[in-house]
N, C-alpha and C positions, 0 to 999 in steps of 0.2 A: 247504838244507844244514845250517843251524843246528839245525833241528828234528831232522834225522837224527842229528846229534851228540848232542843232548840225549837222544834216545830210547836211543842206544847207551850213554851214560853211565848212564842210569837202569837199563837191563838189567844193566850191569856191577855196579852197586851191589846189585841183587837177588841176583846170583850169589855175592857175597862172603858168607862165613860170618858168622852173627850172633855178636856178642860177648856172652858170658854175663853177666848182671847180677849184681852182688855181692849176697849174702844174708848174714844173720847166720851161718848155718851155713858158708858158703864162707869168710868171714873168719876164723871160729874155726879152720877147717881150715888156714888160712895162719898160725896161731899168733898171731892177734890176741887180746887179752884184754878182757873186759868191764870198763870202768873207771867206768861210771855208767849210770843209768837215769832216765827221766822218765815222768810219767803226764799226757799232754795232756788238757785238759778235754774234747775231742771224742771221747775214747776211744782205745783202742789203747795203745801204749807206745813209748817212745823208748829206744834202746840205744846207748850210746857204746862203741866198740871202738877199741883203740889197739895199735899195734906200732911201737916206737921213735918216730920223729917223725910217723908217719902216724896220723891220727885220723879215724874215720868216725862218722857218725850214721845209724842205721837206724830206720825206723818199722815196727813190727809190729802186726798186728791179727788179730782173729778174728770170726767170726759164730756165732750159735747152731748153725747147720748145718754149719760147717766142721769137718773132722776134726782140725785142728791150727792153732796160731797161725802165721801166715805173714808173711814179710817183704814189705812193700809196696814199699820202696825203701831203698837205702843211698847216702849221698853223702859224699864227703870233706869234712872241715871245713877251711876255709882261714883 
């Protein structure tokens, strides 16, 4: 019985719509402002975006073959 419930919960999670990840572009569209940048030693770039009390850090990078610089991840700063 426990296994059947676990399987049912797993399928329910798969059926839920995925939450879109934040990107630099999506945060700018929400009226966030770039308030700072960093250049990590390992390459890429860091972008700080703020809107009122909310502050996010986003890591962006590119490769020689990529058509654009892309957001790898954005996280809220706490």
